[in-house]
Residue, then its C-alpha position, 0 to 999 in steps of 0.5 A: m594365499l587369497r581367499t575368494r568368498h563365494t556368493s550364492p546367486a541369491t546374494a548376488g541379485f540382492i547386491s544388484y538391488e541394493a546398488i540400484f537403490a543406492v543410485l536412485v537415492l543419490v539421484a534424488l538427493g542431487l535433484t533436490g539439492y538442484f531445486i533448492l539451490h535453483d529456487s533460492n535465487k528467485t524472489a516470489a511475488p507477493v500475493i495479496t489475498p482478500s480477507k473476510t472481516t467480521g466486526a470492525p473493518s480492517t485499517t490495513n490495505a495494500y495501497a501506498v502511504l502518501s505523504p504527509a499521511t501516516v497510514p495507506s489510502k483507503v482507495a486505489e491510487c492512479n496518476t492523471p495530469i492535473t490543471f490549475a484554475s486562475n483561482g489557484n485550485s487544481g484538479p481532478i482529485q480522481c482519475s476517470n475510474g474513481d481512484l485517488n489521483v496521486t498527482e493532485w495529492n502531491a501538488l496539494s501536499a506541497l502546500e503543507p495543509s494540516i488536514m491531509s495528515l489527520g488520519y482515518g478516525a478524524t472527526p468533523s470537530q478536528i477537521q474544522p480547525a484544521l481547515c481554518n488553520d490552513a485557510n488563515a495561515s500566514d506566510s511565516d507559518a509552516n504552511t501557506k495560506n490556502s484559498i477557500p476553493v484550494e482548501m475545499t479541494v484539500y478536504q475533498i481529496s483527504a476525505l477520499y483518501y481516508g474514507w471520511n463520510f460525515s452527515t454534516n459538511p465540515t467544510s461549512v466553516l470556510t464559507d459561513g465565516g466560522c474561521 
């Protein structure tokens, strides 16, 4: 003989609340799983936030590392067409907004000047021999001999890239016969 269990009205009400609660928990778990799986297929865009520094300035930034440099540019980059003069010089080194012209950087880096790889902390005493080396290189060297106007442009774009600002002009060795 089957026995039936007789529940009180209070117990029957409690069971219906349990059932509603269980359904809500299942819906919440289902939605959570959906959003987790749905968001895992998206790649968040990187967020670059400015940071405040105290003491020494930071040497990291969001700009590209242009060959032959090994560190990023200190200034923003842009692309604008360049023109060539009869002396072999080219330009401009900056776009109209003052950013570094990557087209010009790439054209000059093809000449393999050693000055373009000196880095942020280069000093005039390191820059001057590099300028002379580039200006006096023979055709058998890895880099080609650059004219004085071209080498001056190489210095100017490198100074812009690395943020060099000296009280004396390191390019004076090119014009005063110091090389």
